[in-house]
C-alpha positions as CSV (number, residue, x, y, z in Angstrom):
1,M,0.0,0.0,0.0
2,G,1.3,3.4,-0.9
3,Y,1.7,6.2,1.6
4,F,-1.2,8.3,0.2
5,D,-3.5,5.3,0.0
6,K,-4.3,6.2,3.6
7,E,-6.5,9.2,4.0
8,D,-4.8,10.2,7.3
9,N,-1.5,10.5,5.5
10,I,-2.9,12.9,2.9
11,L,-4.4,15.1,5.5
12,K,-1.3,15.0,7.6
13,Q,0.7,16.4,4.8
14,F,-2.0,18.9,4.0
15,R,-1.9,20.3,7.6
16,E,1.8,20.9,7.3
17,L,1.1,23.6,4.7
18,N,1.4,27.3,5.5
19,K,-1.9,29.1,5.6
20,S,-0.5,31.6,3.0
21,E,-0.6,28.7,0.5
22,C,-4.4,28.5,0.7
23,Y,-6.5,30.4,-1.8
24,P,-10.1,30.9,-0.7
25,I,-12.1,31.2,-3.9
26,N,-15.4,32.4,-2.5
27,G,-17.8,32.3,0.4
28,E,-16.9,31.2,4.0
29,T,-14.1,29.0,2.8
30,V,-11.4,30.5,5.1
31,E,-13.3,29.1,8.1
32,I,-13.7,25.7,6.5
33,F,-9.9,25.6,5.9
34,S,-9.1,26.3,9.5
35,L,-11.5,23.6,10.8
36,I,-9.4,21.0,9.1
37,H,-6.0,22.5,8.9
38,D,-5.5,23.6,12.5
39,E,-4.4,20.8,14.8
40,T,-6.6,22.0,17.6
41,N,-9.7,21.8,15.4
42,W,-8.7,18.5,13.8
43,K,-8.8,16.8,17.2
44,F,-12.6,17.0,17.0
45,W,-12.8,14.9,13.8
46,T,-13.5,11.1,13.7
47,N,-11.9,8.9,11.1
48,S,-14.6,6.6,9.5
49,S,-12.6,5.5,6.5
50,G,-12.4,1.8,7.6
51,K,-14.2,-0.8,5.5
52,S,-16.7,-1.5,8.3
53,D,-17.3,2.3,9.0
54,M,-20.2,4.3,7.7
55,P,-19.2,6.7,4.9
56,P,-17.9,9.3,4.3
57,D,-14.3,9.1,5.4
58,Y,-14.5,11.7,8.2
59,Y,-17.1,13.5,10.3
60,C,-17.1,16.1,13.0
61,D,-20.0,16.4,15.5
62,E,-18.5,19.6,16.9
63,F,-18.7,21.5,13.6
64,K,-21.5,19.5,11.9
65,L,-19.2,18.6,9.0
66,M,-18.4,15.5,7.1
67,M,-15.7,14.9,4.5
68,E,-14.9,12.4,1.7
69,V,-11.2,12.2,0.6
70,M,-10.3,11.2,-3.0
71,R,-7.2,11.2,-5.3
72,V,-6.9,12.4,-8.9
73,D,-3.9,12.2,-11.2
74,D,-3.2,12.6,-14.9
75,H,-2.3,9.0,-15.9
76,A,-5.0,6.7,-14.7
77,Y,-7.7,5.7,-17.2
78,Q,-10.6,3.4,-17.8
79,L,-10.3,0.3,-19.9
80,K,-13.4,-1.5,-21.1
81,K,-12.9,-5.2,-22.0
82,K,-15.5,-7.9,-22.3
83,G,-18.2,-5.7,-20.9
84,K,-16.3,-4.8,-17.8
85,T,-14.6,-1.6,-16.9
86,K,-11.2,-1.5,-15.2
87,I,-9.1,1.4,-14.0
88,I,-5.6,1.2,-15.4
89,D,-2.7,3.2,-13.9
90,P,0.6,2.3,-15.5
91,V,2.6,4.7,-13.4
92,A,1.2,3.4,-10.0
93,A,1.6,-0.2,-11.2
94,R,5.3,0.3,-12.1
95,E,6.0,2.3,-8.9
96,S,4.4,-0.5,-6.8
97,E,6.6,-3.1,-8.6
98,M,9.7,-1.1,-8.0
99,C,8.8,-0.6,-4.3
100,K,8.4,-4.3,-3.9
101,E,11.8,-4.9,-5.5
102,L,13.3,-2.5,-3.0
103,K,11.6,-4.2,-0.1
104,S,12.5,-7.7,-1.2
105,S,16.2,-6.6,-1.6
106,G,16.4,-5.9,2.2
107,I,17.6,-2.3,1.6
108,L,14.6,-0.9,3.5
109,D,15.4,-2.9,6.6
110,N,18.1,-0.3,7.3
111,F,15.4,2.4,7.4
112,P,12.6,1.1,9.7
113,D,11.1,4.5,10.3
114,V,10.7,5.5,6.7
115,E,7.0,6.3,6.0
116,I,7.2,7.8,2.5
117,L,9.0,6.0,-0.3
118,T,9.4,8.0,-3.5
119,V,10.4,6.3,-6.7
120,A,12.7,8.9,-8.4
121,K,12.9,7.2,-11.8
122,L,9.6,6.5,-13.5
123,P,9.3,3.5,-15.9
124,E,10.0,3.7,-19.5
125,L,6.5,4.3,-20.9
126,P,5.0,6.6,-23.5
127,A,4.9,10.2,-22.3
128,D,1.1,10.3,-22.5
129,D,1.0,7.6,-19.9
130,F,2.5,10.0,-17.4
131,R,1.0,13.4,-18.1
132,N,-2.0,13.9,-20.3
133,Y,-4.5,16.7,-20.1
134,V,-7.4,14.8,-21.6
135,R,-6.7,11.9,-19.3
136,Y,-6.5,14.3,-16.3
137,K,-9.9,15.8,-17.1
138,E,-11.5,12.3,-17.6
139,N,-10.0,11.1,-14.4
140,F,-11.1,14.1,-12.4
141,I,-14.7,13.9,-13.7
142,R,-14.9,10.2,-13.2
143,V,-13.7,10.4,-9.5
144,I,-16.1,13.3,-8.7
145,D,-19.0,11.5,-10.4
146,K,-18.2,8.2,-8.5
147,H,-18.3,9.9,-5.1
148,R,-21.4,12.0,-6.0
149,E,-23.3,8.7,-6.3
150,S,-22.8,8.2,-2.6
151,I,-23.9,11.7,-1.4
152,R,-27.4,10.5,-0.5
153,L,-25.8,7.8,1.7
154,Y,-23.4,10.4,3.3
155,R,-26.4,12.7,4.2
156,K,-28.4,9.8,5.5
157,N,-25.6,8.8,7.9
158,H,-25.0,12.4,9.0
159,P,-28.2,14.4,8.6
160,G,-27.8,18.1,8.7
161,Y,-24.1,18.0,8.3
162,R,-22.3,20.0,5.6
163,L,-20.4,17.9,3.1
164,I,-16.8,18.5,2.0
165,F,-15.1,16.8,-0.9
166,F,-11.3,16.8,-0.4
167,I,-9.3,16.2,-3.6
168,M,-5.7,15.2,-3.5
169,D,-4.7,16.3,-7.0
170,E,-1.5,14.6,-8.0
171,S,-1.3,16.0,-11.5
172,E,1.6,18.2,-12.7
173,E,1.6,21.7,-14.2
174,Y,-0.1,22.3,-17.5
175,I,0.0,25.1,-20.1
176,E,-2.1,25.9,-23.1
177,V,0.4,26.8,-25.8
178,E,-0.3,29.1,-28.7
179,T,-0.7,26.5,-31.5
180,E,-1.6,22.9,-31.8
181,S,1.7,22.3,-33.8
182,I,3.7,23.3,-30.8
183,A,1.7,20.9,-28.6
184,N,2.5,18.1,-31.0
185,E,6.2,18.7,-31.0
186,K,8.5,16.2,-29.3
187,G,11.3,17.2,-27.0
188,Y,10.0,20.7,-26.2
189,V,11.2,20.6,-22.6
190,G,13.7,23.4,-21.9
191,K,12.4,25.5,-24.7
192,N,10.8,28.9,-24.1
193,M,7.1,28.8,-24.9
194,R,4.2,31.3,-24.7
195,G,0.8,30.2,-23.5
196,N,-1.9,30.4,-20.9
197,R,-1.1,28.8,-17.5
198,H,-3.7,26.1,-16.6
199,Y,-5.7,27.2,-13.5
200,P,-7.6,24.0,-12.5
201,F,-10.0,25.9,-10.3
202,F,-11.1,28.1,-13.3
203,D,-11.2,25.3,-15.8
204,E,-14.8,25.0,-17.1
205,D,-14.5,21.3,-17.8
206,L,-13.4,20.6,-14.2
207,I,-15.7,22.9,-12.4
208,N,-19.0,22.1,-14.3
209,P,-19.4,18.7,-12.7
210,L,-19.4,20.4,-9.3
211,I,-22.3,22.7,-10.1
212,D,-25.6,21.6,-8.6
213,S,-23.9,18.6,-7.2
214,D,-25.1,18.8,-3.6
215,I,-21.5,19.2,-2.4
216,D,-21.2,22.1,0.1
217,F,-17.4,22.7,-0.1
218,L,-14.5,21.5,-2.2
219,I,-10.9,21.5,-0.8
220,W,-8.5,21.1,-3.8
221,Y,-5.0,20.2,-2.7
222,M,-2.5,20.5,-5.5
223,P,1.1,20.0,-4.2
224,Y,2.9,19.3,-7.4
225,K,2.0,22.1,-9.8
226,L,5.3,23.9,-10.5
227,I,6.9,25.5,-13.5
228,E,10.6,25.2,-13.8
229,I,12.1,28.5,-15.1
230,S,15.8,27.4,-14.6
231,K,17.6,24.4,-13.4
232,S,17.4,25.5,-9.8
233,K,14.5,27.8,-9.8
234,F,10.7,27.2,-10.0
235,A,7.8,29.6,-10.5
236,D,5.4,28.5,-7.8
237,L,2.6,30.8,-8.7
238,L,-0.4,28.5,-8.0
239,P,-1.7,28.1,-4.4
240,K,-1.2,24.7,-2.9
241,V,-4.8,24.6,-1.8
242,C,-8.0,26.1,-3.2
243,I,-11.3,26.0,-1.3
244,I,-14.6,26.5,-3.1
245,D,-18.1,27.2,-1.8
246,V,-19.8,25.0,-4.3
247,E,-23.3,26.5,-3.9
248,K,-21.9,29.9,-4.9
249,I,-20.0,28.9,-8.0
250,K,-22.6,30.3,-10.4
251,T,-22.6,33.7,-8.8
252,D,-19.0,34.0,-7.6
253,M,-17.1,32.3,-10.5
254,P,-18.8,33.3,-13.7
255,Q,-15.6,33.7,-15.7
256,L,-14.7,30.0,-16.2
257,Y,-12.3,29.2,-19.0
258,K,-12.5,26.5,-21.7
259,Y,-9.0,25.2,-22.3
260,D,-8.2,23.7,-25.7
261,E,-7.3,20.1,-25.0
262,K,-5.3,19.9,-28.2
263,R,-3.1,22.7,-27.1
264,T,-2.8,22.0,-23.4
265,I,0.3,20.2,-22.5
266,S,2.2,19.2,-19.4
267,T,5.3,21.3,-18.5
268,G,7.0,18.1,-17.2
269,I,7.0,15.9,-20.2
């Protein structure tokens, strides 16, 4: 099991963030952030993510809140075969294989307190299997829709509680370049390019599934969105966390942007 397969580990890393890295989009989102981020407030929460527990993953009687935690990346995809649908994640599969190789080698026995194991070298797979904007959108929408199907159950288990969707977004940075021909070029890493930076929280295709969804708040945790401007310097312009008052999207976020998926590429390929 990977480190972030446990919801507690995701939230532990989230609470290590500085408050300045949070971007409240609209509404009363600053308060919602503090009710989860501050250690004194987090003590009031109950973990109900076990297989025998009633969903969602967490609830808080003190604040009348409940929260479901989910993960999104830009390389998992659905494969339909013989009438069945299976989620394929080539990167996670290879990382798991490499971690098992490390464990079986006995190297990790020398580091018994290690909690996070990061595989520095990714497997040799086509670039699109790592970072793909279309795959990112499809994965995001699929994950949101899957959890939306359980909202009625969440509200039945905790009537009167406000519902938070917490997304651990593991995708990398994207940019919408000027022309489709640039997007189709190979080996463009290191080249200077003009384009629109991808702001996920203003992406029409990502936000639309949230509208009228019966979700109260969305906490969008994006720890890996960086643009490298030199070998030792990054432009870290995006907030690590965005919080959205979902009910107020229509009134507070009218200027959503439709990114051209044929021109939107990863800056990490």
